VMD Tcl script that draws the C-alpha trace (Angstrom):
set ca {
  {30.74 11.89 47.60}
  {28.47 14.50 45.46}
  {30.26 13.00 42.23}
  {29.33 9.14 43.08}
  {25.88 9.87 43.73}
  {25.30 11.91 40.12}
  {27.22 9.35 38.52}
  {24.66 6.45 40.30}
  {22.13 8.42 39.67}
  {22.94 8.81 36.09}
  {23.50 5.17 35.11}
  {20.09 4.23 37.16}
  {18.33 7.12 34.22}
  {20.07 5.57 31.83}
  {18.27 1.88 32.77}
  {15.36 3.31 32.83}
  {15.36 4.93 29.37}
  {17.09 1.16 28.07}
  {14.56 -0.56 29.52}
  {11.57 2.24 28.40}
  {13.10 2.18 24.73}
  {12.95 -1.84 25.00}
  {9.35 -1.72 25.79}
  {8.30 0.07 22.96}
  {10.15 -2.15 20.72}
  {8.85 -5.35 21.57}
  {5.17 -5.25 22.84}
  {3.11 -8.48 24.77}
  {0.46 -7.04 23.50}
  {1.14 -6.97 19.91}
  {3.01 -10.79 20.61}
  {6.49 -9.77 20.86}
  {6.55 -8.33 17.46}
  {9.40 -5.67 16.12}
  {7.90 -2.12 15.13}
  {9.39 0.57 14.05}
  {8.67 3.75 16.19}
  {6.41 5.50 13.66}
  {4.66 2.52 12.11}
  {0.78 3.36 11.11}
  {-1.49 0.95 9.69}
  {-4.27 1.87 8.19}
  {-7.10 -0.81 7.05}
  {-11.17 -0.92 5.93}
  {-13.37 -2.29 9.16}
  {-16.95 -3.41 9.20}
  {-16.60 -3.64 13.27}
  {-19.18 -0.49 13.31}
  {-22.03 -2.22 11.16}
  {-20.14 -0.27 8.28}
  {-16.98 0.45 6.01}
  {-14.81 2.58 8.37}
  {-11.14 3.31 7.89}
  {-9.24 2.47 11.28}
  {-6.08 3.15 11.91}
  {-3.06 1.33 14.52}
  {-0.43 2.73 16.05}
  {2.06 -0.17 16.06}
  {4.40 1.70 18.40}
  {1.62 1.73 20.99}
  {-1.08 -0.81 20.04}
  {-3.97 2.56 19.74}
  {-6.61 1.28 17.71}
  {-9.01 4.81 16.46}
  {-11.86 5.00 13.92}
  {-11.07 7.98 11.50}
  {-13.53 8.37 8.60}
  {-16.12 8.69 11.50}
  {-18.93 8.24 9.19}
  {-22.09 6.16 8.72}
  {-21.32 5.54 4.69}
  {-19.00 3.37 3.12}
  {-15.10 4.15 3.07}
  {-12.02 2.04 1.25}
  {-8.93 2.37 -0.10}
  {-6.52 3.86 2.19}
  {-3.59 5.46 1.13}
  {-0.52 7.07 3.62}
  {1.70 9.82 1.91}
  {4.82 10.28 3.36}
  {4.23 13.45 5.83}
  {0.98 11.55 7.64}
  {-1.63 12.61 5.46}
  {-4.33 9.33 5.12}
  {-6.34 9.64 1.79}
  {-9.32 7.26 1.43}
  {-12.12 6.90 -0.94}
  {-16.15 7.79 0.91}
  {-19.09 7.46 0.00}
  {-20.59 10.36 1.97}
  {-22.30 12.48 -0.54}
  {-24.25 9.94 -2.40}
  {-20.68 9.10 -4.93}
  {-17.86 8.29 -3.97}
  {-15.29 10.97 -2.97}
  {-11.40 11.38 -1.91}
  {-11.27 12.67 1.55}
  {-7.66 13.39 3.46}
  {-7.18 13.22 6.87}
  {-4.43 15.81 8.34}
  {-3.55 13.63 11.77}
  {-2.07 16.54 13.35}
  {-5.27 18.68 12.75}
  {-7.29 15.88 12.63}
  {-9.22 17.62 10.20}
  {-10.81 15.85 7.40}
  {-11.23 17.35 3.52}
  {-12.58 16.27 0.26}
  {-10.51 16.89 -2.65}
  {-11.98 15.87 -5.03}
  {-15.08 17.24 -5.42}
  {-16.61 15.36 -8.94}
  {-20.26 14.21 -10.16}
  {-18.79 11.10 -10.66}
  {-17.01 8.39 -8.14}
  {-13.76 9.06 -7.26}
  {-11.34 5.94 -6.07}
  {-8.14 4.32 -5.54}
  {-6.19 7.34 -4.24}
  {-1.90 7.27 -4.20}
  {0.43 9.32 -3.35}
  {3.47 10.22 -4.72}
  {6.64 11.80 -2.17}
  {6.55 15.16 -3.38}
  {2.35 16.47 -2.33}
  {0.70 14.85 -5.19}
  {-2.35 12.71 -4.98}
  {-3.82 11.07 -8.42}
  {-6.87 8.73 -8.51}
  {-9.23 7.69 -10.40}
  {-11.94 9.43 -11.34}
  {-15.34 8.34 -13.46}
  {-17.81 9.84 -14.55}
  {-18.20 7.28 -17.47}
  {-15.02 7.42 -18.88}
  {-12.16 6.47 -15.91}
  {-9.23 9.05 -16.21}
  {-6.32 9.67 -13.68}
  {-6.51 13.18 -12.02}
  {-3.84 14.34 -9.76}
  {-4.27 17.37 -7.39}
  {-1.02 19.21 -6.00}
  {-2.19 19.52 -2.31}
  {-0.13 22.64 -1.71}
  {-1.66 24.93 -4.55}
  {-4.43 22.94 -5.19}
  {-3.83 22.38 -8.77}
  {-5.99 19.42 -9.80}
  {-5.00 18.12 -13.34}
  {-6.35 15.79 -15.78}
  {-3.26 13.66 -16.16}
  {-4.66 10.98 -18.43}
  {-6.73 13.16 -21.18}
  {-8.22 10.12 -22.87}
  {-11.51 9.36 -23.62}
  {-10.65 5.42 -23.10}
  {-10.64 3.88 -19.49}
  {-7.38 4.83 -17.51}
  {-6.97 2.92 -14.30}
  {-4.30 1.96 -11.89}
  {-2.20 4.93 -10.97}
  {1.00 4.42 -9.10}
  {3.46 6.54 -8.57}
  {7.47 6.36 -8.88}
  {9.69 8.18 -5.73}
  {11.39 10.50 -8.81}
  {7.38 11.71 -9.47}
  {6.99 9.75 -12.60}
  {3.01 8.83 -12.75}
  {2.33 4.78 -14.33}
  {-1.37 3.60 -15.09}
  {-3.21 1.52 -17.20}
  {-4.49 2.27 -20.30}
  {-6.82 1.12 -23.03}
  {-6.03 3.95 -24.97}
  {-3.56 1.31 -27.84}
  {-6.78 -0.67 -27.99}
  {-6.23 -2.70 -24.72}
  {-4.77 -2.55 -21.33}
  {-1.20 -1.38 -21.57}
  {0.87 0.42 -18.93}
  {2.00 3.69 -19.75}
  {4.50 6.43 -17.47}
  {4.38 9.83 -17.55}
  {6.86 12.40 -17.28}
  {5.90 15.55 -16.16}
  {8.65 17.16 -16.38}
  {9.60 16.07 -19.64}
  {5.86 15.87 -20.76}
  {5.95 12.50 -22.30}
  {3.88 9.45 -22.22}
  {5.45 6.09 -22.76}
  {3.88 2.68 -23.42}
  {6.31 0.44 -21.44}
  {4.25 -2.73 -21.65}
  {3.62 -3.02 -25.46}
  {2.05 -5.90 -25.89}
  {-1.46 -7.14 -27.14}
  {-2.24 -9.20 -24.38}
  {-3.59 -7.07 -21.31}
  {-1.06 -5.64 -18.60}
  {-2.34 -3.83 -15.62}
  {-1.75 -3.06 -11.53}
  {1.76 -1.01 -11.95}
  {3.74 -0.46 -9.09}
  {7.26 1.10 -8.66}
  {10.46 0.11 -6.42}
  {12.25 2.67 -4.45}
  {14.92 1.78 -7.09}
  {12.94 3.02 -9.85}
  {11.98 -0.69 -11.12}
  {7.66 -1.21 -12.44}
  {6.49 -4.45 -11.40}
  {2.38 -5.13 -13.07}
  {0.35 -8.02 -14.13}
  {0.31 -8.90 -17.90}
  {-1.57 -11.80 -19.52}
  {1.18 -12.00 -22.46}
  {2.23 -16.03 -21.58}
  {-1.95 -16.68 -21.39}
  {-2.38 -16.20 -17.80}
  {-1.83 -13.04 -15.32}
  {2.30 -13.30 -14.25}
  {3.93 -11.10 -12.79}
  {6.38 -8.75 -15.29}
  {9.24 -6.65 -13.84}
  {10.41 -3.66 -15.88}
  {14.55 -4.23 -16.51}
  {16.03 -0.68 -16.31}
  {19.09 -1.74 -18.56}
  {17.37 -4.35 -21.93}
  {14.08 -2.20 -21.50}
  {12.65 -5.22 -21.56}
  {9.82 -6.95 -19.14}
  {11.23 -10.31 -17.21}
  {8.64 -12.63 -16.12}
  {9.14 -13.18 -11.93}
  {6.05 -15.30 -11.35}
  {6.57 -17.87 -13.87}
  {3.67 -20.15 -12.94}
  {0.27 -21.03 -14.80}
  {-1.83 -20.48 -11.99}
  {-3.12 -16.45 -11.00}
  {-0.61 -14.53 -10.23}
  {-1.58 -10.54 -8.92}
  {-0.92 -7.61 -6.41}
  {2.54 -7.01 -6.33}
  {3.99 -4.69 -4.10}
  {7.64 -3.35 -3.19}
  {9.69 -3.44 -0.24}
  {11.99 -0.57 0.63}
  {14.89 -2.88 0.22}
  {13.77 -4.53 -3.08}
  {11.89 -7.48 -2.32}
  {8.69 -7.94 -3.89}
  {5.49 -9.18 -2.60}
  {2.15 -10.75 -4.72}
  {-0.57 -13.33 -4.83}
  {-0.11 -16.30 -6.50}
  {-2.88 -19.37 -6.41}
  {0.40 -21.62 -7.63}
  {-0.85 -23.89 -4.13}
  {-4.91 -24.20 -5.20}
  {-5.51 -21.41 -3.13}
  {-4.21 -17.73 -2.82}
  {-1.06 -16.74 -0.20}
  {1.61 -14.54 -0.11}
  {4.86 -14.95 -2.30}
  {8.07 -12.88 -1.25}
  {10.58 -12.92 -3.80}
  {13.86 -11.86 -2.82}
  {15.15 -9.74 -6.44}
  {18.42 -10.17 -5.10}
  {19.05 -13.65 -5.03}
  {16.01 -14.95 -6.77}
  {14.53 -16.77 -3.97}
  {10.89 -17.07 -4.11}
  {9.28 -18.22 -0.52}
  {5.46 -18.92 0.25}
  {5.20 -16.25 3.62}
  {1.70 -16.88 4.10}
  {1.53 -20.91 3.44}
  {-2.37 -21.84 5.25}
  {-5.47 -23.47 2.56}
  {-7.43 -19.80 4.28}
  {-7.44 -16.95 1.27}
  {-4.41 -14.29 1.68}
  {-4.59 -11.61 -0.18}
  {-3.61 -7.57 -0.53}
  {-0.32 -7.84 0.78}
  {1.63 -4.80 2.07}
  {5.05 -3.66 3.11}
  {6.10 -1.59 6.30}
  {9.17 0.59 5.61}
  {11.32 -1.64 8.14}
  {10.06 -4.71 6.21}
  {6.88 -5.94 8.10}
  {4.66 -7.69 5.50}
  {0.87 -6.79 6.08}
  {-2.35 -8.93 4.51}
  {-5.67 -9.70 4.59}
  {-6.40 -13.62 5.18}
  {-9.50 -15.20 6.30}
  {-7.36 -18.38 8.29}
  {-9.75 -17.52 11.20}
  {-13.16 -17.82 9.87}
  {-13.34 -13.82 8.77}
  {-11.45 -11.31 6.86}
  {-8.24 -10.39 9.44}
  {-5.44 -8.21 9.08}
  {-2.35 -9.67 9.67}
  {1.49 -8.80 9.86}
  {4.62 -10.70 9.87}
  {7.85 -9.49 10.94}
  {9.66 -11.50 7.65}
  {13.17 -11.22 9.94}
  {11.32 -13.88 12.68}
  {8.43 -15.09 10.79}
  {6.16 -14.13 13.21}
  {2.54 -13.84 12.09}
  {0.34 -11.84 14.04}
  {-3.20 -11.27 13.94}
  {-3.83 -7.24 14.37}
  {-7.24 -6.38 13.87}
  {-8.90 -9.16 16.14}
  {-12.56 -8.80 15.58}
  {-14.81 -10.46 14.29}
  {-16.34 -8.12 11.46}
  {-14.26 -8.10 7.33}
  {-11.40 -6.38 7.72}
  {-9.54 -5.61 4.45}
  {-6.84 -3.43 2.58}
  {-3.94 -2.55 4.88}
  {-2.13 0.51 4.06}
  {1.28 1.22 5.89}
  {2.62 5.28 6.45}
  {5.13 5.00 4.18}
  {9.20 6.32 5.09}
  {9.44 8.10 1.09}
}
mol new
graphics top color blue
foreach p $ca { graphics top sphere $p radius 0.5 }
foreach p [lrange $ca 0 end-1] q [lrange $ca 1 end] { graphics top cylinder $p $q radius 0.2 }
display resetview
């Protein structure tokens, strides 16, 4: 009898555990959308009367103001270990601030007299950003030992830094007389022009397996190019006369960007394996700033409700959910990455 009671209790506890697990995976509060257990989404919101950084825990639906300052805050960026960086106008100029989620401490890590903005993390504890004191440079900081390095070290403009998974740093530079994409390998002490064209090349972004995409005007209009790793040649993957920009990779190798080919800004996704290009936003309003979660959710900014909101789409089911839900401006979504 004692064994039978114990088995019944165990089955009951397992049933309760499974129900709780399902409740975490699917929540009516977020439209029944699939979510990863640790998915965190940050964005810029004006709901307090000024631009602040908000963070949404997609597991529990908790929304929090994490910048908490009357100044302007913008361009949030996550590290893989849960630190959140952004540019904040707190001390009379834009500086780079970092929030540690465990300690809840916010630290100014740039301390420059000019403007510092556009932070981006490597997977190895390095943070890069643009610093502008009249000359735009790319600075990198090792957040462990606080080594600060001027990575670009050039008198012309350098901007749009982007880290590869293996620690290389790409950015756009005018050191060749026009904007080109350069890749720096700090270990090999090399800096290579990978775009090599007289037209403007900008906004680089890396895939998880090391492919590099950027925006190029070499065909007379902004197009999305991807560097072929075997041939070393850039390939035009957008192939349209309209404006294409703001490319970003998913963890499984899909490429999203903003395109004006339908007469308005829409979010398109290219499956690099099949070559299928899909308009995933499909709305006459303006859709921009796509950002992928580690498990394939796609967030972007849309004004389809009459104001800028953050929408998240489950690209498996097509379910689209307004996660910001506020009449103020919400923009610039950024996910906590898995790498």
